[in-house]
Each structure stands twice: as C-alpha cells, then as structure tokens.
N, C-alpha and C positions, 0 to 999 in steps of 0.2 A: 449219601452216595449209594447207588445201586449198581451192582456188578453182575455180569452173566457172560458165559461163553459156551460155545458148542463146536464140535468138530465132526467130520464124517469122511469116510474113505472115498466117497464119490461113486460114480457109475462105472468107471473103467479101470480103476486101480485095485490091486489085490491087497496092498498094505497102505496104512496111513502113516506118512512120514512127517505130518504136521504135529507140533506139540504146542501147548499153551498153558498159561496160568493167569488167574486173577486173584489178587490177595490184598486185604487191608493190612497195612503195616502198623497202623495205630489208629486212633479215633479220627484223624483228619488227613491221613495219607494212604494212598492205594497204589498198587503196581499191576500193570497189565503187560503180558509178554506173549508174542506169537513167533514161532520159528517154523520154517518150512525146509525140511532136510532134503539132501540129494546125495547120490552115490550108491544107488541100489537099495533094495527093500530094507534089509537089516541095517545097513550103514546109514541110510538116510534117517531112519527112525532113531538110531543111536545118536547121530549128530544133533538132531533137533531136541531130543529129550535131554541130552547132556547139556546143551547150551542153555535151555530153559532152567535146568536145575542149578547150574553154576552161576548164571546171571542172577537169578532170584536170590540164591544164598548170599552172594556178594552184596546185594542191595540191603537185604535184611540185616546182615552183620553190621553194616555201616549205620543203619538206623538204630540198632540196639547198642551201639558203642557210646561210651561216656563223652566222646568228642564230637558227637553228631551236631551238625549245624543246620537243622532242617529248614530254618527260615531263610537261609542263604541260597539263592538260586545258583550261584557259581559252585557251591558245595554240591548241590544236587546234580549239576551237570558232571562234575568230577566223579561222583558216585556212579553214574551211569556209564561214563567212559571207562572207568576202571573195571566195572562189572563186565562190560563188553570185552575188554582185553582178557580178563580171566576166562570167560567162556570160550573165546577164540583160542587161547593157549591150550585149554583142556582138550578141545575137539582136535586141534592140530596135533597134539602129542599122541592122542589115541589113533589118529589116522597114520601117523608116522611109525608107530611101534607095533601095530596090529595089521597084518596083511589083509584081513577081511574088511578093514575099514579104510584101506588106502583110497585116497581121492574123495573121501566124503567131506561134506560141508553143509552149511545151513544159512538161511537168511535169519535175520532177527529184527523185530520191531518191538519197542517197549515204550510205555508211557508211565512216568512217575507223576501221580496226580496229587496236588496240594490245593488248598483253598485259593481260588483265583488264577491259578496257573498250573499247567502241566509241562513237564520236560519230556521230550520225545527223542529217542535214539533209534537209528535204523541202519542196517547193512543189508543190501539186496533189494528185492522187489516186493516184500510184504509191506503192507501200507497202514498208515494211520489217517483217518478222516476226522474232521471236526464238523459236527452237525449242530447248528443253532440258528435261531431267527429265520426258520424255514429256508435255510441255505446249507449247502455242503461244500467243504473245501478239503482237498487232499493236502495234508500237512507235509508228508514225506515226499521225496523225489526218488523214483525208482533208480537203482543202480543196475541198469540193463542196457543191452545193445540198442533196443528200439528207442529208449529214452535219449541216448546219445544222438541217434539219427533225427529225432524230433528236435532236440536242442540245436542241431546244426541246420535245421530247416530242410532236410532231405526228404522227410516224410511228415505227414500230419498226424495229430493225435488219433484221429479216426483210423488212419491207415496202420498205425502202430498196434491197434487192437486186433487186427487180423494178419499181422505180419508173420510169415512162416518161422521167424527166428525170435519171436517175442519172449520165449522162455529162457533165452540166454542172459545170464546176469553177469555183471562186471565186478561185483564184490560179493564175498561170502565169508562167513566165519569158518575157521578151521582149515582153510586152503593154504594159507601162509602163516608164518610165525607171528606176523603183525598185520593188522587190518585197520583201515580208516573208517570211522563211523561218522554219521551226520548227527549233530545235536541241535535241537530246536526248542524254543520256548513258545508255548501257546497260551494266550489269555483265555480264561474260561469264566463262565458265570452260572448262576442258577438256571437249570434247564439245559445247559450244554451237554452234548454227548460226544464222547470219544469212541470211535469204532476202529478196531485193529483187525486186520484180516490177512490171510494168505492169498496168493494170486489165483488160487482155485475159485475164489469168490469174485475178485475184481476183474478177472479175465472173462467172466460170464455176465455179470451184472454191471450196467453202466452207472455212473454217478447219479444220473437222473432217477434211475430205478431205486437206488439206495435211498435217495432223499424222499421219493414218493412213498416208499414203504415205511420210512421212519415217521412220516407225517401220519400214517395210518395206524401205527403201532406205538402206544404210549409207554409200554413196559419193556425193559431190556430183554427179558426172556422171550416175549412175544416177537420182538423185532429180530433177534438172533435166529429164532426158529423159522420165522417167515423167510428171511434171507436164505437160510439153508434150504428150505423147501423149494423156493423158486430156482435156486441154482441146480438142485437135483432134477427138477422138472425140465430144465433146459439142457440136461445131458451130463453135467458135472464131470468133465473129462479128467479132473485132477482132484486131489484131496481138498477139502473145504473147511476152513476154520474162521470163525468170527467171534470176537470178544468185545464187549461193550461196557462202558461206564457212563451212567447217567448221573449228572451232578445236580 
C-alpha cells in the first residue's frame, strides 16, 4: 500500500482550514482522513485539526486494544462511527465553551483500508473517490444543499457545480451535540486507488479530469501534486487537500 497527501491554502484564502492525515495502522491496515473546517480563520482551522486528531486517536486506540476484531467489517464500521461521534463531541464542546470558536464546525471523510475492502465514513461535502479499471466513482454522497436539489430533480449535476449556494452543507461535525454519518463499504483490489479530497479540489476539477490525470500519473505523490497544481492553475478559490491510497 502506498499513501500520500498534500494540502495548500489556495489562491484567495489567507488561512488553510483543511486538515488531513494518512497513516498505516499495522502491516495490513491504513487510515486516511480529510477535514474541511468552517467558522472563521482560527476557528475553522481548530475545528478541522481537532476533528482529525480526535478521530485518528479513536481509531488507533481501537486497533491497539486487546479486543480488536479487525477481520469483522461490522466492528470496523462501529470503530469509525464511534470515532466520528468522539470527534463531533470534542469540536462541539470547544465551540460551546469558547466564544472565539462559537459556530465552528468541519466536514469529515475517512477511509479505513483493509485487504479487499475499505470502510468509508463521511459528514459534509468532502469526498471519497474510487479509481480502478480506468473508471472513477464517487463513493460518498455530499451532505449539501445542491445535492438535495439534484436528488429532487430540481437541478442537474452540471448545474450544481456552478450553483451560487453550492458551498452550503447540511451536515457538519461540531455544530450539534450529535451528528449522523454515512458509512459505506467499498470492495478494492490490487491497483485500486482511493482518493479523498476537500471541496476545494472537487469544485474545480471534474471527475473526468481526475480520472484522466490518474491515468497519466502512476505514483500517488505524482498524482496528488498534479491535481493540486491543476487546481491552483485554475484559480483555486478555496483551500485544497487531496490524500491518496494506492493498493
């Protein structure tokens, strides 16, 4: 398994409110996490970095415990759901008790990768893509206003990309004491790639561009850096983060 990640403040922001981590948990398990904070420069950064730290620590603790059931997919889903709850509670408490952080929150998308399968969790509009067999598939579904409009048939996916309210999300960590997360299982095989990103990437580059670039770049570092460079060349109005696992 080959892992890489990169982030950039973008062309128009003063602060980077994205946070990420990629980490091998043991010889056959890895964890990828991307969070995109909101609530002002300092608060957004605090929300995303806190969520990444709490979420990652929760997963690592479970994998290190004597009761770990790594081979059980239900156990793995429970681990991610509990880690999401822990990250949400921590960000929520900080926002509630510190006036500087009032109203902050963050998206979260994470992938727990095991041989043959990845378990993915998401809250908000940061995304996970599966790239394999010269095809790309968005694994997660955005928790956003425009996605609701698309689901209702009121606008098309193409119209959603340029909708003036495309940045409004309907779920985020830290906004309420409890949050619902989506959990998905993804079958993987040799050569599969899992790509996680903030909307600073997906709002600029289309799925077709992501796939075409993936076909041209064999190595994770090369692909991540190419996608970042292309986003910056097209104006990068937001922070940009991309993390990749090549299996």
